[in-house]
C-alpha positions in Angstrom: -11.8 176.5 56.1 -12.9 176.5 60.5 -16.7 176.3 61.1 -18.3 179.6 61.1 -21.7 180.3 62.3 -24.9 181.6 60.3 -25.8 184.6 62.6 -29.8 184.6 62.4 -29.9 187.4 64.5 -27.7 190.2 66.0 -25.0 188.0 68.1 -21.6 187.0 67.7 -20.4 183.5 68.4 -17.0 184.2 71.5 -13.2 184.9 70.6 -11.4 182.2 69.6 -9.3 180.1 72.5 -7.4 177.1 72.9 -9.9 175.4 73.1 -9.9 175.7 69.4 -7.4 173.5 69.2 -8.6 170.3 71.0 -7.5 167.3 69.5 -10.5 165.0 68.4 -11.9 163.1 70.9 -11.5 164.8 74.2 -14.2 166.7 76.3 -16.5 169.0 74.9 -15.2 171.7 77.6 -16.4 175.7 76.6 -14.5 178.7 77.4 -16.5 178.8 80.6 -15.9 175.9 82.1 -18.9 173.8 81.2 -18.0 170.2 79.4 -20.8 169.0 77.2 -22.1 165.6 77.7 -25.7 165.9 76.0 -26.9 166.1 72.6 -30.6 166.8 71.7 -31.2 165.4 67.6 -34.1 166.2 66.1 -35.0 164.3 63.3 -38.3 165.9 61.7 -40.2 169.9 61.9 -43.0 168.2 61.7 -45.1 167.6 64.2 -48.9 165.7 64.7 -50.4 168.7 66.4 -50.2 172.2 66.2 -49.6 173.1 69.7 -50.6 177.0 70.1 -47.6 177.7 72.4 -45.0 176.2 69.2 -46.4 176.5 66.5 -49.7 177.8 63.9 -52.4 175.9 62.9 -51.8 177.1 59.4 -48.8 178.2 56.6 -46.2 176.2 58.1 -42.8 177.0 56.1 -41.6 172.8 56.9 -38.1 172.2 56.1 -37.6 170.9 52.4 -37.1 166.7 52.5 -34.0 167.3 50.5 -32.5 169.2 53.6 -33.3 166.2 56.5 -30.6 164.3 57.6 -30.3 161.1 56.5 -29.8 158.2 59.5 -26.8 157.3 58.2 -25.8 161.3 59.0 -27.5 161.5 62.2 -25.3 158.3 63.2 -22.0 159.9 62.5 -22.6 163.0 64.0 -23.4 160.8 67.1 -20.2 158.6 66.8 -17.9 161.8 66.4 -19.8 163.4 69.5 -19.8 160.0 71.9 -15.8 160.5 70.6 -15.6 163.6 72.4 -17.5 162.1 75.2 -21.7 163.1 74.6 -23.5 160.3 76.7 -26.9 161.1 76.4 -28.3 161.7 72.5 -32.3 162.6 73.3 -34.3 162.4 70.4 -37.2 165.0 69.4 -38.6 166.8 66.8 -41.2 168.1 66.0 -42.4 164.8 66.4 -39.8 162.3 66.3 -41.8 159.5 66.0 -43.0 160.7 62.7 -40.2 159.6 61.3 -40.2 155.9 59.7 -36.5 155.1 60.4 -37.2 156.4 64.2 -36.5 152.3 65.3 -33.2 152.1 63.3 -31.7 155.5 64.4 -32.1 154.4 68.1 -30.7 150.5 67.4 -27.2 152.5 65.6 -27.3 155.0 68.6 -27.7 152.2 71.2 -24.7 150.9 70.4 -22.5 153.4 71.0 -19.9 153.9 73.2 -17.6 156.8 75.5 -14.4 157.1 75.8 -14.5 155.0 78.3 -16.5 152.0 77.1 -19.3 153.0 78.2 -22.7 152.7 76.3 -24.5 155.6 75.5 -27.8 156.2 76.5 -31.1 157.1 74.1 -34.3 159.2 75.5 -36.9 160.9 73.6 -39.2 163.6 73.6 -42.6 163.1 72.0 -46.5 163.5 72.4 -47.6 160.2 72.8 -49.2 159.8 70.0 -47.8 156.7 68.6 -46.2 155.4 71.0 -48.4 152.1 70.9 -47.3 151.2 67.3 -43.8 152.1 68.1 -42.6 151.3 71.7 -41.7 147.7 71.9 -39.7 147.9 68.9 -38.4 151.1 70.3 -37.6 149.3 73.4 -36.0 146.5 71.9 -34.0 148.8 69.9 -32.4 149.9 73.0 -34.4 153.4 73.6 -33.9 153.9 77.8 -35.6 157.3 78.8 -38.8 159.0 77.5 -40.2 161.9 78.2 -44.3 162.6 76.9 -45.6 165.7 77.2 -49.2 166.0 78.3 -50.6 170.1 79.2 -53.8 169.0 80.0 -56.6 166.4 80.8 -59.2 168.0 80.0 -60.8 167.2 76.4 -61.9 170.8 74.8 -58.7 172.4 76.7 -56.5 169.6 74.9 -58.7 170.0 71.5 -58.0 174.2 71.6 -54.5 174.0 72.8 -53.4 171.2 69.9 -55.4 172.5 67.5 -56.8 168.4 67.4 -58.4 166.2 69.3 -56.0 164.0 69.9 -56.0 163.5 73.7 -57.3 159.7 74.2 -54.0 159.1 71.6 -51.6 160.9 74.3 -53.4 159.0 77.4 -53.0 155.6 75.2 -49.5 156.0 74.8 -48.8 157.3 78.3 -50.3 154.2 79.5 -48.4 151.9 76.7 -45.1 153.9 78.2 -45.9 153.2 81.8 -46.5 149.6 81.3 -42.7 149.3 80.4 -39.6 148.9 82.4 -38.6 152.5 81.3 -37.4 154.3 84.1 -38.1 157.4 85.5 -41.5 158.4 83.1 -41.5 161.9 82.5 -44.4 163.9 81.8 -43.9 166.8 80.4 -46.9 169.9 80.9 -46.1 173.6 79.5 -48.3 176.1 82.6 -49.8 178.5 81.3 -51.7 181.2 82.6 -55.7 181.2 81.6 -55.3 177.8 80.1 -54.3 174.8 82.6 -52.9 176.8 85.6 -55.5 175.2 87.2 -54.8 171.9 86.6 -51.6 171.6 88.2 -52.2 169.3 90.8 -54.0 167.4 88.9 -51.5 166.5 86.2 -49.5 165.5 89.2 -51.7 163.2 90.5 -52.6 161.4 87.0 -48.1 161.2 87.3 -48.5 159.4 90.0 -51.0 156.7 89.2 -49.1 156.2 86.4 -45.6 155.5 88.1 -44.1 159.1 86.5 -42.5 162.1 87.4 -44.6 165.1 85.8 -42.6 168.3 85.1 -43.4 172.0 84.7 -42.0 174.2 82.4 -41.7 177.8 82.4 -43.4 178.8 79.0 -41.1 180.0 76.8 -40.1 182.9 73.7 -40.0 180.0 71.4 -43.1 180.5 70.1 -43.4 180.4 65.8 -45.5 183.7 65.7 -43.4 185.7 68.7 -46.9 185.9 70.3 -44.7 184.5 74.2 -45.4 187.6 77.1 -43.7 186.9 80.8 -47.5 187.7 82.2 -49.1 184.9 80.6 -46.1 182.7 82.2 -46.9 180.4 85.0 -43.4 181.0 87.3 -41.8 178.5 89.1 -42.9 180.2 92.3 -46.2 180.4 91.3 -46.1 176.3 90.4 -44.3 175.4 93.8 -46.9 177.4 95.8 -49.7 176.0 94.2 -48.2 172.2 94.9 -47.3 173.4 98.7 -51.3 174.2 98.7 -51.3 169.6 98.7 -48.6 168.4 99.3 -45.4 168.9 101.8 -42.6 169.2 98.6 -38.3 168.2 100.1 -35.5 169.3 97.5 -33.8 166.7 96.3 -30.4 167.6 96.0 -27.9 167.0 92.9 -29.1 168.3 90.4 -26.0 168.5 88.2 -26.7 169.4 84.8 -30.5 168.5 85.0 -33.0 170.9 83.2 -35.3 170.3 86.1 -34.7 171.3 89.8 -37.0 167.9 91.4 -38.9 167.9 95.0 -40.3 165.1 96.8 -43.4 164.7 97.3 -44.6 163.7 100.9 -41.5 162.3 101.8 -40.9 160.1 98.2 -40.7 158.1 96.7 -42.7 160.4 93.5 -41.2 162.9 92.7 -42.2 166.4 90.5 -40.3 168.8 88.5 -39.4 172.5 87.4 -38.0 173.8 84.6 -37.7 177.4 85.6 -35.8 179.0 82.4 -37.2 182.4 82.1 -37.0 182.9 86.0 -34.2 180.9 88.2 -32.0 179.7 84.9 -30.0 176.9 85.1 -27.2 178.2 82.4 -23.7 177.9 83.9 -24.6 174.2 84.5 -25.9 173.5 81.1 -24.3 170.9 79.4 -26.5 170.5 76.3 -25.5 171.1 72.4 -29.0 170.4 69.9 -28.7 169.3 65.9 -32.1 170.2 64.4 -33.4 167.8 61.2 -31.0 169.8 59.0 -28.1 169.7 60.4 -27.4 173.2 62.0 -25.6 172.8 65.4 -27.1 174.9 68.5 -25.4 175.9 71.4 -28.5 177.2 73.2 -31.5 177.0 72.9 -32.1 180.3 73.2 -29.1 181.1 70.3 -29.2 183.1 67.2 -26.3 181.7 65.6 -26.5 178.4 64.0 -23.3 176.1 62.5 -23.4 174.3 59.8 -22.8 171.0 59.7 -24.0 169.9 56.2 -20.2 170.6 54.3 -18.7 168.5 57.0 -21.2 165.8 56.0 -21.9 166.1 51.9 -19.4 166.3 49.8 -19.6 167.8 46.2 -17.9 163.9 45.6 -20.5 161.3 46.1 -17.5 159.0 45.9 -15.4 160.8 48.9 -15.3 159.6 52.4 -16.9 161.7 55.2 -14.2 163.2 57.1 -14.4 162.8 61.7 -12.0 165.3 62.0 -14.0 167.8 59.9 -17.7 167.2 62.2 -15.5 167.1 65.3 -13.7 171.2 64.0 -17.6 172.0 63.9 -18.5 170.7 67.1 -15.7 172.1 69.2 -16.4 175.5 67.2 -19.9 175.4 68.1 -19.4 174.3 71.8 -16.6 177.4 71.9 -18.9 179.8 70.8 -22.0 179.2 73.6 -22.5 182.3 75.2 -22.0 182.4 79.8 -26.4 181.9 79.3 -29.4 182.5 77.8 -30.2 186.4 78.4 -33.9 186.4 78.2 -34.0 188.8 81.1 -31.9 191.3 79.4 -33.4 193.8 77.8 -31.4 193.0 74.8 -32.7 189.6 74.1 -34.1 188.5 70.4 -36.2 185.4 70.2 -34.9 182.6 67.9 -35.9 183.0 64.3 -36.6 179.6 64.5 -39.9 178.0 66.5 -39.4 175.2 69.1 -40.2 172.6 66.1 -38.0 173.6 64.2 -35.1 174.0 66.8 -35.6 170.2 68.3 -36.6 170.2 72.4 
């Protein structure tokens, strides 16, 4: 039986095309010609913070432990994806460092290669709280890149925004990351009106001091409470206007499929990025897929459909071997169903049923 999307709301996947019959091991190309090279793997929906734009403080409905993909299942999917040309695996959450086997996950992914024999790159997005504990082992295991989230440098704001008093722990994690050879080191900040929009310059200066790149993210409709409003979002243009009053910004060419536009600061070497998913969508060059912690493939952060990998990973017969061709078929069905864009600016747009912590960054 072919892969069937689980429809969470009104949209349907694209009609079948000749791409459906692409052989395992060939590139993952959608019906719009986009070649997919990036798989974001959520390790858990749980997090040590409760950021207001992501999840409620209480009443969260966590994924059942039995539904979470095991280490072996994650590696099986990644192996098939690497054979199809996926060259970057980004580990996300929730908070990925809450997985006790996170180091072994990195180790087993880092040895994978693409069809041309090149090693894959393993990256991680984290809130940084447990980095001092895990970072030496992660680097030794093959972690290649790191993104750390920090939306404010003020303790009172951090506590209000995350509902946890953990700013010192995040700063310690950033210092630990800065002391390693992981470069580029990226710091992510969601820009929010009336919350941290007066700290934009301060955040960039902090990143420069840490030899990191600050990346501002337009706030997106991905909160579990569905309280997002366009009025509270600080736009790309506003961010650039604030920064341009302090520095001379020069566009960095060659963006490719990267989500962030980048600018050199006063001629370099430091840079700043903006991810403007709402006001300047980059869907035409998107090369990413997402795997949720419970084994659902998503072809867009804002998708309302998911493609279930569990039947391909878990047979009713315990002794049965997992067939890589079944995993590959689900991957290709997911890619084939990818729409031209997320339609976030269309009146018919529907916010995903899952919050960001359950989708994976």
